C-alpha positions in Angstrom: 97.4 90.3 69.5 100.2 92.6 70.6 103.7 91.2 70.2 105.5 90.4 73.4 109.1 91.3 74.0 111.3 88.4 72.9 112.7 87.8 76.4 109.2 87.5 77.8 108.1 85.2 75.1 111.2 83.0 75.7 110.4 82.8 79.4 106.7 81.9 78.7 107.9 79.1 76.4 110.4 77.9 79.0 107.9 78.0 81.8 105.3 76.1 79.7 107.9 73.4 78.9 109.1 73.0 82.5 105.6 73.0 84.0 104.5 70.5 81.3 107.3 68.2 82.3 107.2 68.5 86.1 103.6 69.4 87.1 102.1 65.9 87.3 99.2 66.5 89.7 96.0 66.4 87.6 94.8 69.7 89.2 98.1 71.3 88.4 97.9 70.1 84.8 94.4 71.4 84.3 95.4 74.8 85.8 98.6 75.3 83.8 96.7 74.3 80.6 94.2 77.1 81.3 97.1 79.5 82.1 99.2 78.8 79.0 96.2 78.7 76.7 95.2 82.1 78.0 98.8 83.4 77.4 98.7 82.1 73.9 95.3 83.8 73.1 96.0 87.3 74.4 98.6 89.7 75.9 98.4 92.4 78.5 100.1 95.8 78.6 103.8 95.8 79.2 104.8 97.9 82.3 108.5 98.8 82.3 108.9 99.8 86.0 111.9 98.2 87.6 112.7 97.8 91.3 115.2 95.5 93.1 115.3 94.4 96.7 118.3 93.4 98.9 117.4 89.7 98.5 118.2 90.0 94.7 121.9 89.9 95.7 121.4 86.1 95.9 120.3 85.8 92.3 123.8 85.2 90.9 124.4 82.3 93.3 121.0 80.8 92.3 121.8 81.2 88.6 125.3 79.6 89.2 123.7 76.5 90.8 121.9 75.3 87.7 119.5 72.4 87.9 120.5 69.2 86.1 117.3 69.0 84.1 117.5 70.7 80.7 114.1 72.3 80.8 114.7 73.8 84.3 118.1 75.2 83.1 116.3 76.8 80.2 113.8 78.3 82.5 116.4 79.7 84.9 118.4 81.1 81.9 115.2 82.7 80.5 114.3 84.3 83.9 117.9 85.6 84.4 117.7 87.2 80.9 114.4 88.9 81.7 115.0 89.8 85.3 116.8 93.2 84.7 113.5 94.5 83.4 111.3 93.2 86.2 110.1 94.7 89.5 110.5 93.0 92.9 108.2 93.6 95.8 108.0 92.6 99.5 104.9 91.1 100.8 102.9 94.1 102.1 101.4 92.4 105.2 102.3 89.2 107.0 101.7 87.2 110.1 104.7 88.1 112.3 104.1 85.0 114.4 104.9 82.7 111.5 107.6 84.7 109.7 111.3 84.6 110.6 112.8 87.7 112.0 114.8 88.2 108.9 111.8 88.0 106.6 111.5 91.7 105.6 114.8 91.9 103.8 115.2 88.2 103.2 112.4 87.8 100.6 111.1 89.2 97.4 108.3 88.3 95.0 108.3 89.2 91.4 105.0 89.2 89.4 106.2 88.5 85.8 102.7 88.3 84.3 99.6 89.2 86.3 98.2 92.1 88.3 100.9 94.8 88.5 103.4 92.6 86.6 105.7 93.2 83.7 102.8 92.1 81.6 99.8 93.4 83.4 96.7 91.3 83.3 94.0 90.1 85.7 93.1 86.6 84.6 96.4 84.8 85.7 99.7 85.2 87.5 103.1 83.9 86.7 105.9 84.8 89.0 108.7 83.9 91.4 109.6 84.1 95.0 113.2 84.3 96.2 114.2 83.7 99.8 117.6 84.4 101.3 119.1 81.5 103.3 117.3 80.6 106.5 114.2 82.6 105.9 110.7 81.4 106.9 107.9 82.8 104.6 104.8 83.4 106.8 101.6 81.4 106.6 99.3 82.9 104.0 96.4 82.1 101.7 94.7 83.5 98.6 91.6 82.8 96.4 93.4 81.7 93.2 94.6 78.1 92.9 98.3 77.9 92.5 100.9 75.5 91.1 104.5 75.7 92.3 107.6 74.7 90.4 110.6 74.6 92.7 114.0 75.5 91.3 116.2 75.0 94.4 116.1 73.1 97.6 113.6 74.3 100.3 110.7 73.2 102.5 107.0 73.8 102.0 103.9 73.2 104.0 100.2 73.1 103.2 97.4 73.5 105.8 98.3 71.7 109.0 100.5 69.2 107.2 104.2 68.5 107.8 106.9 70.4 106.1 108.0 68.6 102.9 110.8 69.0 100.4 109.7 68.9 96.8 113.3 68.9 95.6 114.6 70.7 92.5 111.9 70.3 89.8 109.3 69.4 92.4 105.8 70.7 91.7 102.6 70.8 93.8 99.2 72.3 93.7 97.5 74.7 96.3 93.8 74.6 96.2 92.0 78.0 96.7 92.4 79.4 100.3 94.6 76.7 101.7 97.1 78.0 104.2 100.6 77.5 103.0 104.2 78.5 103.6 107.8 77.9 102.6 111.2 78.2 104.2 114.8 78.1 102.9 117.7 76.2 104.5 121.4 77.1 104.2 121.0 78.3 100.5 118.6 80.7 98.8 115.2 79.3 97.6 113.8 80.2 94.2 110.3 78.9 93.2 108.0 79.7 90.4 104.3 79.9 90.9 101.4 80.0 88.5 98.0 81.4 89.6 94.7 80.9 87.8 92.4 83.8 88.5 90.0 83.6 85.5 
C-alpha cells in the first residue's frame, strides 16, 4: 500500500476516532466501519491541486471556536493542518428555489478523499462543507448513503421533516436518495460527511 502523507493519515485517524465516538445510529456505524476499513486496506492517488473559495475566509473563526470534546478538537486541528493542500469547490448545479440568494459565494465543499479529492478514489468519500453565516444549502440527494458529523451549530433537514439542530458533535445518517439540506445561523457552519459508494 502506498504511504499516505502524514497530515492526511492524521486526519483519517482523527475522523475515525470522532465518528466512532459520536455516530451512534446503527446504520451510521455500519457505514463508517466499511469506510474506515477500506481506508485501512488501500490508498488512492494523491492529487495536489489546490483551490480556495471566498467562504474559506471563515475558516479561522471556525478553528478559533474549538469544540469542547477532545476528539472533535483533534479532528478540527487535523483538518486545519491539511487544509492548505486541499481544493474547495462550489456545488455545480442547485435548486435556486431552495437555496439562499447568497449561496454561490457563501458555501464550499471539499472532497478530502473520494472522486476528485486530495486522495482520489471511487469507493468512498470523506469531506467537509462550509457555509458562511445565514446561508441555506439547497435541497439535494445522491445515491451513496451518508453520515454527517457536525462541528459547529447549524440546522439540517431530511425529506419532508422539520429542521433540526444536531449540535456540535451531532451525527446522523442519510439513506440513499433522501432529499436533505442544511443552513447556517449567525455563525459559519462546518460539517464533515462520509459517503459509502462501494
